[in-house]
C-alpha positions as CSV (number, residue, x, y, z in Angstrom):
1,M,109.3,0.1,-208.6
2,R,112.2,2.6,-208.7
3,F,112.0,6.3,-208.3
4,D,114.3,9.3,-208.5
5,I,113.7,11.3,-205.4
6,C,115.6,14.4,-204.6
7,G,118.5,13.2,-206.7
8,A,118.6,9.7,-205.1
9,T,117.5,6.5,-206.9
10,V,115.2,4.5,-204.5
11,Q,113.1,1.4,-204.7
12,S,110.5,2.3,-202.0
13,V,109.4,5.1,-199.8
14,D,108.0,4.8,-196.3
15,L,106.0,7.9,-195.4
16,S,104.9,6.5,-192.0
17,T,107.5,8.6,-190.1
18,C,108.9,12.1,-190.7
19,H,112.2,13.6,-190.1
20,D,113.1,17.0,-188.7
21,S,115.6,19.3,-190.4
22,K,118.5,17.4,-188.7
23,G,117.4,14.1,-190.1
24,S,116.1,12.7,-186.8
25,K,112.9,10.7,-186.8
26,V,109.8,12.4,-185.4
27,A,107.4,10.0,-183.9
28,F,103.7,10.7,-184.5
29,P,102.0,11.3,-181.1
30,V,99.4,8.5,-181.3
31,G,98.1,9.0,-177.8
32,R,97.4,12.7,-178.3
33,S,95.9,12.1,-181.7
34,V,93.5,9.5,-180.3
35,A,92.5,11.9,-177.5
36,I,91.9,14.7,-180.0
37,T,89.8,12.3,-182.2
38,L,87.7,11.2,-179.2
39,L,87.2,14.8,-178.0
40,I,86.1,16.1,-181.4
41,A,83.9,13.0,-181.9
42,A,82.2,13.6,-178.6
43,G,81.6,17.2,-179.5
44,W,80.0,16.3,-182.8
45,L,77.9,13.6,-181.1
46,V,76.5,16.2,-178.7
47,Y,75.8,18.5,-181.6
48,Y,74.0,15.7,-183.6
49,W,72.0,14.7,-180.5
50,L,70.9,18.3,-179.9
51,T,70.1,18.6,-183.7
52,F,68.3,15.3,-184.4
53,H,67.5,14.1,-180.8
54,S,67.5,10.4,-181.9
55,L,69.0,8.0,-184.4
56,D,65.6,7.5,-186.0
57,R,65.1,11.2,-186.5
58,F,68.6,11.4,-188.0
59,M,67.7,8.8,-190.5
60,E,64.5,10.6,-191.4
61,V,66.0,14.1,-191.8
62,I,69.3,13.5,-193.6
63,D,67.6,12.2,-196.7
64,H,64.4,10.6,-197.9
65,C,63.6,7.0,-196.8
66,P,63.1,6.9,-193.0
67,L,64.5,3.3,-192.7
68,T,67.7,2.8,-190.7
69,F,70.5,2.0,-193.1
70,C,68.0,2.1,-196.0
71,D,70.0,0.5,-198.7
72,F,71.1,-2.3,-196.5
73,A,67.6,-2.9,-195.3
74,R,66.0,-2.7,-198.8
75,H,68.6,-4.2,-201.0
76,Y,71.7,-5.7,-199.3
77,L,70.0,-7.9,-196.6
78,P,67.2,-9.2,-198.9
79,M,69.8,-10.0,-201.6
80,G,71.9,-11.9,-199.0
81,R,68.9,-14.0,-198.1
82,H,68.0,-14.8,-201.7
83,V,71.5,-15.1,-203.4
84,L,71.4,-18.9,-203.3
85,D,67.9,-19.4,-204.6
86,G,68.7,-18.6,-208.2
87,T,66.2,-15.7,-208.6
88,G,68.9,-13.1,-209.5
89,P,69.3,-9.6,-208.1
90,V,66.5,-8.1,-206.0
91,P,65.1,-4.9,-207.4
92,G,67.6,-2.0,-206.8
93,F,70.6,-4.3,-206.2
94,L,73.1,-2.9,-208.7
95,Y,76.2,-4.8,-207.5
96,S,78.1,-7.9,-208.3
97,P,77.0,-11.5,-207.3
98,F,80.2,-11.6,-205.3
99,F,78.9,-8.7,-203.1
100,A,75.6,-10.6,-202.9
101,Q,77.5,-13.6,-201.6
102,L,79.2,-11.4,-198.9
103,M,75.8,-10.2,-197.8
104,W,74.8,-13.9,-197.3
105,L,76.8,-13.7,-194.1
106,A,74.1,-11.5,-192.6
107,A,71.2,-13.7,-193.8
108,P,71.0,-15.9,-190.6
109,L,70.5,-12.8,-188.4
110,S,67.2,-11.3,-187.5
111,D,66.3,-8.0,-189.1
112,A,67.2,-6.2,-185.9
113,G,70.4,-8.2,-185.4
114,A,71.5,-7.5,-188.9
115,L,70.9,-3.8,-188.5
116,V,73.0,-3.7,-185.3
117,A,75.8,-5.7,-187.0
118,W,75.8,-3.5,-190.0
119,G,75.9,-0.4,-187.8
120,V,79.0,-1.8,-186.0
121,V,80.6,-2.4,-189.4
122,Q,79.7,1.2,-190.6
123,V,81.2,2.8,-187.5
124,A,84.3,0.7,-187.6
125,L,84.9,1.4,-191.3
126,T,84.3,5.1,-190.9
127,F,86.8,5.4,-188.1
128,L,89.3,3.2,-190.0
129,L,89.1,5.6,-192.9
130,L,89.5,8.5,-190.5
131,A,92.5,7.0,-189.0
132,T,94.4,5.7,-192.1
133,S,94.0,8.7,-194.4
134,P,96.5,10.9,-192.6
135,S,99.1,8.1,-192.8
136,I,98.5,7.8,-196.5
137,V,98.8,11.4,-197.5
138,R,101.5,12.2,-194.8
139,R,101.0,12.5,-191.1
140,P,100.2,16.1,-190.2
141,G,100.9,18.0,-187.1
142,L,98.4,17.8,-184.3
143,G,96.8,21.2,-185.2
144,L,96.1,20.2,-188.8
145,F,95.2,16.7,-187.7
146,A,92.5,18.3,-185.4
147,V,91.2,20.3,-188.4
148,Y,91.0,17.1,-190.5
149,V,89.1,15.2,-187.8
150,F,86.7,18.1,-187.4
151,L,86.0,18.3,-191.1
152,F,85.8,14.5,-191.5
153,L,83.2,14.0,-188.7
154,S,81.1,16.8,-190.0
155,S,81.4,15.9,-193.7
156,F,77.9,15.5,-195.2
157,P,79.0,12.7,-197.5
158,V,80.3,10.7,-194.5
159,L,77.0,11.1,-192.7
160,H,75.1,10.3,-195.9
161,N,77.0,7.1,-196.2
162,F,76.1,6.2,-192.7
163,K,72.4,7.1,-193.1
164,W,72.0,4.8,-196.2
165,G,74.2,2.1,-194.8
166,Q,76.2,2.4,-198.0
167,V,79.6,1.0,-199.0
168,S,81.4,4.2,-200.2
169,V,83.5,4.4,-197.1
170,L,84.6,0.8,-197.6
171,V,85.3,1.3,-201.3
172,T,87.3,4.5,-200.7
173,L,89.2,2.8,-197.9
174,C,90.1,-0.1,-200.2
175,V,91.2,2.3,-203.0
176,L,93.3,4.5,-200.7
177,G,94.7,1.3,-199.1
178,A,95.7,0.0,-202.5
179,L,97.4,3.3,-203.2
180,A,99.4,3.1,-200.0
181,L,100.5,-0.5,-200.6
182,W,101.3,0.2,-204.3
183,Q,103.4,3.2,-203.3
184,R,105.4,1.0,-201.0
185,G,105.9,-1.6,-203.7
186,H,103.4,-4.2,-202.4
187,A,101.9,-5.0,-205.8
188,L,100.1,-8.2,-204.7
189,A,98.3,-6.6,-201.8
190,A,97.5,-3.5,-203.9
191,G,96.0,-5.6,-206.7
192,F,93.9,-7.5,-204.2
193,L,92.4,-4.5,-202.5
194,L,91.7,-2.7,-205.7
195,A,90.1,-5.8,-207.2
196,F,88.0,-6.2,-204.0
197,A,86.7,-2.6,-204.3
198,T,85.9,-3.2,-208.0
199,S,84.0,-6.4,-207.2
200,I,81.7,-4.4,-205.0
201,K,81.0,-1.2,-206.9
202,F,82.6,-1.7,-210.3
203,Y,83.7,1.9,-210.7
204,P,87.0,1.4,-208.9
205,A,88.2,-0.2,-212.1
206,W,88.8,3.5,-213.1
207,F,91.8,3.6,-210.8
208,A,93.5,0.7,-212.6
209,L,94.3,3.4,-215.1
210,L,97.0,4.6,-212.7
211,L,98.7,1.2,-212.9
212,L,98.5,1.3,-216.6
213,M,99.9,4.9,-216.7
214,R,103.0,3.7,-214.9
215,R,103.1,0.5,-216.9
216,D,103.2,-1.6,-213.8
217,W,102.4,-4.9,-215.5
218,R,103.0,-6.8,-212.3
219,A,100.4,-4.9,-210.3
220,L,98.0,-4.9,-213.2
221,S,98.3,-8.7,-213.6
222,Y,97.5,-9.2,-209.9
223,Y,94.5,-6.8,-210.2
224,A,93.2,-8.7,-213.2
225,A,93.7,-12.1,-211.5
226,F,91.9,-11.1,-208.3
227,S,89.1,-9.3,-210.3
228,A,88.5,-12.5,-212.2
229,L,88.5,-14.5,-209.0
230,F,85.9,-12.2,-207.3
231,L,83.8,-11.3,-210.3
232,V,83.8,-14.7,-212.2
233,V,85.3,-17.6,-210.4
234,L,83.7,-17.4,-207.0
235,P,80.2,-16.5,-208.2
236,T,80.4,-19.3,-210.8
237,A,81.5,-21.8,-208.2
238,V,78.6,-21.0,-205.9
239,L,75.8,-20.0,-208.4
240,G,76.8,-21.8,-211.6
241,A,77.9,-20.2,-214.9
242,D,74.4,-19.6,-216.3
243,A,73.1,-18.1,-213.1
244,T,76.2,-15.8,-212.8
245,L,75.8,-14.6,-216.3
246,Q,72.1,-14.0,-215.9
247,F,72.8,-12.1,-212.7
248,Y,75.1,-9.7,-214.5
249,L,72.6,-9.3,-217.4
250,D,69.8,-8.5,-214.9
251,V,72.0,-5.8,-213.2
252,I,72.7,-4.3,-216.6
253,V,69.0,-4.1,-217.4
254,Q,68.3,-2.4,-214.1
255,L,71.1,0.1,-214.7
256,R,69.7,0.9,-218.2
257,I,66.2,1.3,-216.8
258,G,67.5,3.4,-213.9
259,S,69.7,5.7,-216.0
260,E,67.0,8.2,-216.7
261,W,65.7,8.6,-213.1
262,M,69.3,8.6,-211.8
263,K,70.2,11.8,-213.7
264,N,66.9,13.4,-212.7
265,D,67.2,12.5,-209.1
266,A,68.1,15.5,-206.9
267,N,70.8,13.4,-205.2
268,S,72.7,12.9,-208.3
269,Q,75.9,15.0,-208.1
270,S,77.2,14.2,-211.5
271,L,77.8,16.8,-214.2
272,V,75.0,15.3,-216.4
273,G,72.6,15.0,-213.5
274,L,73.2,18.5,-212.2
275,F,72.7,20.2,-215.6
276,T,69.7,18.0,-216.5
277,R,68.0,19.4,-213.4
278,L,69.1,23.0,-213.9
279,R,67.8,22.9,-217.5
280,S,64.3,21.9,-216.2
281,D,64.4,24.8,-213.8
282,V,65.1,27.6,-216.3
283,D,62.8,29.0,-219.0
284,G,64.2,31.1,-221.8
285,P,67.6,31.0,-223.6
286,W,68.8,27.8,-221.9
287,P,70.0,25.2,-224.4
288,T,67.2,22.7,-225.4
289,T,69.8,19.9,-225.4
290,L,72.7,19.0,-223.2
291,A,75.1,18.5,-226.1
292,F,77.3,21.2,-224.7
293,I,77.9,19.0,-221.6
294,E,79.9,16.4,-223.5
295,P,82.8,18.6,-224.6
296,I,83.1,19.9,-221.0
297,R,82.9,16.3,-219.6
298,W,85.6,14.9,-222.0
299,T,87.8,18.0,-221.5
300,V,87.8,17.5,-217.7
301,L,88.4,13.8,-218.0
302,A,91.3,14.4,-220.4
303,V,92.8,17.0,-218.1
304,S,92.4,14.8,-215.1
305,I,94.0,11.8,-216.8
306,A,96.9,13.9,-218.1
307,A,97.4,15.5,-214.7
308,S,97.4,12.0,-213.0
309,W,100.0,10.8,-215.5
310,F,102.1,13.9,-214.9
311,S,101.8,13.3,-211.2
312,L,103.0,9.7,-211.5
313,R,106.0,11.0,-213.5
314,R,107.0,13.1,-210.5
315,A,109.4,11.5,-208.1
316,E,108.0,12.0,-204.7
317,G,104.6,10.6,-203.7
318,G,103.0,11.2,-207.1
319,E,100.5,8.4,-206.5
320,I,98.7,10.4,-203.8
321,P,97.6,13.4,-205.9
322,A,97.1,11.2,-208.9
323,T,94.6,9.1,-207.0
324,L,92.8,12.1,-205.5
325,I,92.5,13.7,-208.9
326,M,91.0,10.5,-210.3
327,F,88.5,10.5,-207.3
328,C,87.5,14.1,-208.1
329,A,87.0,13.2,-211.8
330,L,84.3,10.6,-210.9
331,P,81.3,12.9,-211.1
332,F,82.3,13.4,-214.8
333,V,82.4,9.6,-215.3
334,I,79.6,8.2,-213.2
335,Q,76.0,9.3,-213.9
336,S,74.7,8.8,-210.4
337,S,77.5,10.1,-208.1
338,W,75.4,10.0,-205.0
339,P,76.4,12.3,-202.1
340,H,78.1,9.4,-200.2
341,Y,80.5,8.9,-203.1
342,F,82.3,12.1,-201.9
343,V,83.6,10.6,-198.7
344,Y,87.2,11.1,-200.0
345,L,86.9,15.0,-199.8
346,P,88.3,15.3,-196.2
347,T,91.3,13.3,-197.3
348,A,91.8,15.6,-200.3
349,F,91.5,18.7,-198.0
350,L,94.2,17.3,-195.7
351,Y,96.5,16.6,-198.6
352,L,96.0,20.1,-200.0
353,L,96.7,21.8,-196.7
354,L,99.8,19.7,-196.3
355,N,101.1,20.7,-199.7
356,L,100.3,24.4,-200.0
357,P,102.4,26.0,-202.7
358,T,104.8,28.7,-202.0
359,G,103.9,32.3,-202.8
360,G,101.3,34.3,-201.1
361,L,98.8,34.5,-204.0
362,W,99.0,30.8,-204.9
363,R,98.9,29.7,-201.3
364,G,96.0,32.0,-200.5
365,G,94.1,30.8,-203.6
366,V,94.4,27.1,-202.7
367,V,93.4,27.8,-199.1
368,L,90.3,29.7,-200.3
369,L,89.3,26.9,-202.6
370,V,89.7,24.4,-199.7
371,V,87.7,26.5,-197.3
372,V,84.8,27.0,-199.7
373,A,84.8,23.3,-200.7
374,A,84.9,22.3,-197.0
375,V,82.0,24.6,-196.2
376,L,79.9,23.4,-199.1
377,S,80.3,19.8,-198.1
378,N,79.8,20.3,-194.4
379,V,76.7,19.2,-192.5
380,V,76.4,22.6,-190.8
381,F,76.0,24.3,-194.2
382,W,73.5,21.6,-195.2
383,Q,71.5,22.3,-192.0
384,A,71.8,26.1,-192.4
385,W,70.6,25.9,-196.0
386,G,67.3,24.7,-194.5
387,N,66.1,22.6,-197.5
388,A,67.7,19.2,-198.0
389,V,66.2,18.6,-201.4
390,L,67.3,22.0,-202.7
391,F,70.8,21.5,-201.2
392,A,71.1,18.3,-203.3
393,H,69.2,19.8,-206.3
394,L,71.7,22.7,-206.7
395,G,74.6,20.3,-206.6
396,F,76.6,21.8,-203.7
397,L,78.7,18.6,-203.4
398,F,79.4,18.7,-207.2
399,W,80.7,22.3,-206.8
400,A,82.7,21.4,-203.7
401,N,84.3,18.5,-205.6
402,A,85.0,20.7,-208.6
403,L,86.8,23.3,-206.5
404,T,88.8,20.5,-204.9
405,L,89.8,19.3,-208.3
406,V,91.0,22.8,-209.3
407,A,93.0,23.1,-206.1
408,L,94.7,19.7,-206.7
409,L,95.6,20.8,-210.2
410,L,97.0,24.1,-208.9
411,V,99.1,22.4,-206.2
412,L,100.4,19.8,-208.6
413,F,101.6,22.1,-211.3
414,K,102.7,24.9,-209.0
415,N,104.8,22.6,-206.8
416,R,106.3,21.1,-209.9
417,A,107.3,24.5,-211.1
418,T,108.9,25.5,-207.8
419,G,110.9,22.3,-207.3
420,G,108.6,19.8,-205.8
421,S,106.2,19.4,-202.9
422,R,107.0,19.6,-199.3
423,I,107.1,15.8,-199.1
424,C,110.5,15.9,-200.8
425,R,111.7,18.7,-198.5
426,A,110.4,17.5,-195.2
427,C,109.1,14.0,-195.0
428,I,110.8,11.3,-197.0
429,G,111.0,8.7,-194.2
430,T,112.9,5.5,-194.7
431,I,114.4,5.1,-198.2
432,S,115.7,1.8,-199.6
433,S,118.4,2.8,-202.0
434,G,119.0,0.7,-205.1
């Protein structure tokens, strides 16, 4: 891949180090950043202990289902224990047979042992996402890094992912990792990671549009090949062709049956889910159908895709805002959009704060949008609201995501109009000229 950055034609960009105004490398203070992370993590652990008093209480209060790692206990682990018996997906397992095969690794463990192992995996993945996101969007100064860590560890979607034992942190980590590798020209590894994410949750196929927009046929071919490997070849080799096909058909049936309750579930933070609930709350001149939702939905999707394409046409780091915009468009694509899907929001907040536009009004507007979105998606706001069901019912995470999308669009077009983002001016790292 070749880019035109600040007037220079380059093949790859390494944003892992920054340069000062004299061109000298500025090493990121890893030791101090680790100390800051541990200090903030310790503070939040104390807060959570004072708030919930125990892990069991945390699991009960954050959301319905009092089981520890509820989705893992009810769906993932049983699926792993039955994947080889040919009975198809267990009720509620809406994933690929490849992910079911991965869950087979936990099958030999006892229930308690499997929960402990999954808890270790959850914590490790959460801190891996926390640690890698700053490097992907551009390493911030220590002050802004501390703000990011504070917001990440108090993000309600992150806690929601942990409560349910879900895979949204893993999927987001794979998508962002694929972005970082693709940005550096590693098409094979990028295709592998994006295909791996798709083989778990399906919806990361949405991000393959970015490869298509740039017409990166090499990366697309790797993505298609690895997707075929994970979704077809490996399941067929283990389960057989007929059982694999039937597995997918059973998942499709479950999705069709569940589509109605998904959009009526209070936890659904999609556009369709939110307005379906709001319509049921209001008597009077509220539209009797949700036909007006479709034009809004398709308009937002069209704007998001166009903005992502526009971002990729930019020279410097256009993959980053394009990917974050595509993340924020997900509630307009996916009908469920559960709270844990939004674990990418702290990364988006960090990117926005690192790329504030010039001009007092524009800069203040973006900061205000970030602050409001961060508050709406924070566990302290969730707790202060006092009603977990109402918090979800009113779609506060949907609105936080919508504000973040608006902020990303403002930063993208404002920075373009004023000559580029601060990445071009302050942090182009090592450039391989072509």
